[in-house]
C-alpha positions in Angstrom: -50.8 31.4 -32.0 -52.3 28.7 -29.9 -49.8 25.8 -28.2 -51.4 23.6 -31.3 -50.6 26.3 -33.8 -47.1 26.0 -32.8 -46.8 22.3 -31.7 -45.3 20.0 -35.2 -43.1 16.5 -35.3 -40.4 16.2 -37.9 -37.7 13.7 -38.6 -34.7 14.8 -36.8 -31.0 14.4 -38.6 -29.2 16.0 -35.4 -28.6 15.7 -32.0 -32.1 14.3 -30.5 -35.3 12.9 -30.3 -36.0 12.1 -34.5 -38.7 12.5 -34.9 -39.0 15.8 -32.9 -42.2 16.6 -31.6 -41.3 20.1 -30.7 -44.1 20.0 -27.1 -42.5 17.1 -25.8 -38.8 18.7 -26.6 -40.2 21.6 -24.9 -41.0 20.4 -21.8 -36.9 20.3 -20.6 -36.2 23.7 -21.8 -37.4 27.2 -20.8 -37.1 28.6 -24.0 -36.5 27.3 -27.9 -35.1 29.0 -30.7 -36.2 28.1 -34.2 -34.2 28.7 -36.7 -35.7 28.5 -39.9 -33.6 27.9 -43.0 -33.8 29.0 -46.7 -32.2 25.6 -48.4 -29.4 23.0 -48.3 -27.9 25.7 -50.7 -27.5 28.5 -48.3 -24.3 29.9 -47.7 -25.5 32.2 -44.8 -27.7 29.3 -43.0 -24.6 27.3 -43.1 -22.5 29.8 -41.5 -25.0 30.8 -39.1 -25.2 26.9 -37.9 -21.6 26.7 -37.5 -21.7 30.3 -35.5 -24.5 28.9 -33.2 -23.1 25.6 -32.7 -19.4 27.2 -31.7 -21.5 29.1 -29.0 -24.4 26.3 -28.2 -22.8 26.3 -24.5 -24.4 29.9 -24.1 -28.1 28.7 -25.2 -27.7 25.5 -23.0 -26.4 27.8 -20.1 -29.6 29.8 -20.2 -31.8 26.5 -20.8 -32.6 27.3 -24.0 -32.5 25.1 -27.1 -32.2 25.8 -30.7 -33.5 23.7 -33.1 -32.7 24.2 -36.8 -35.7 23.7 -39.6 -34.3 22.8 -43.5 -36.8 22.9 -46.1 -35.7 20.1 -47.3 -35.8 15.9 -47.4 -34.1 14.3 -44.3 -31.1 12.7 -46.5 -30.2 16.3 -47.1 -30.1 17.0 -43.5 -28.0 14.5 -43.0 -25.2 15.5 -45.0 -25.6 19.0 -43.4 -25.3 17.1 -39.9 -22.4 14.9 -41.1 -20.7 18.2 -42.3 -21.1 20.6 -39.3 -22.0 17.9 -36.3 -24.7 20.5 -35.1 -24.9 19.7 -31.1 -28.5 20.8 -31.5 -31.6 19.3 -33.4 -31.7 19.4 -37.4 -35.0 19.1 -38.8 -35.9 17.9 -42.4 -39.3 19.9 -43.2 -39.7 18.6 -47.0 -43.0 19.8 -47.9 -42.6 23.0 -46.3 -45.1 22.6 -43.8 -44.1 24.0 -40.6 -42.2 26.8 -42.3 -46.2 27.4 -43.8 -47.1 27.2 -40.1 -45.2 29.5 -38.6 -45.4 31.9 -41.7 -41.9 31.6 -43.0 -41.6 34.8 -45.4 -41.4 34.2 -49.1 -40.7 36.8 -51.8 -40.9 37.1 -55.4 -44.3 35.8 -55.5 -45.0 32.3 -57.4 -42.0 32.3 -58.3 -40.2 32.3 -54.6 -42.6 29.6 -53.6 -41.5 27.6 -56.3 -38.0 28.1 -55.8 -36.9 28.2 -51.6 -33.3 29.4 -53.0 -35.0 32.3 -54.6 -37.7 33.3 -52.6 -37.6 31.7 -49.1 -36.3 33.9 -46.3 -35.0 33.0 -42.7 -36.7 33.5 -40.0 -35.6 33.1 -36.1 -38.8 32.2 -33.7 -38.0 32.3 -30.1 -40.7 30.6 -28.1 -41.3 30.6 -23.9 -41.4 27.0 -23.3 -42.2 27.6 -19.3 -45.3 26.8 -17.5 -45.7 23.7 -20.0 -46.6 26.3 -22.7 -45.3 27.3 -26.2 -45.8 31.0 -26.7 -44.0 33.0 -29.4 -41.8 35.5 -27.5 -40.0 37.1 -30.8 -40.0 36.5 -34.2 -37.8 38.1 -36.5 -38.4 37.6 -40.3 -35.5 37.9 -42.6 -36.1 40.0 -45.9 -33.3 39.1 -47.3 -30.8 35.9 -47.2 -28.6 37.4 -44.8 -31.2 39.6 -42.8 -30.7 37.4 -39.5 -30.4 38.2 -36.0 -26.6 38.1 -34.7 -26.1 35.3 -31.7 -25.5 38.3 -29.2 -29.0 39.7 -30.3 -30.8 36.0 -29.8 -29.2 35.5 -26.5 -30.2 39.0 -25.4 -33.7 38.5 -26.4 -33.4 35.0 -24.4 -32.0 37.2 -21.2 -35.1 39.4 -21.8 -37.6 36.8 -21.7 -36.2 34.6 -18.9 -35.7 37.7 -16.7 -39.6 38.4 -16.8 
């Protein structure tokens, strides 16, 4: 994917600028971890965000940022932010345009595309943002609601990327 294909701008209910332009936000970081969520009701998504928030200093120590993308309106994202007080951006993608731009996986065909809770799967994308670029370093596409890399695995991927 080219920089233009990876860049986007979405409303932000969390920490950081609102709206958040990924290209501009990336200028202050060596890497960005994009966490594509399933939907507002997803328990695995909520648990993942709480876990990342607890260990966010480990990302910051690597000059890496986490950006969570929720396929819901900003009001729903704001509810998550009020509940979890996330130290990183929580973006609203109500029309799933960015999810589609990044080929976030869905299953169950038309039914899955119609209902995020049934069909949308989690995805984790690690971007190398050094040298004024947006380069996809690794992509983990979940094939079930709980199929997400561990925080240790994501931090290991960041270490591999940043050591190169």
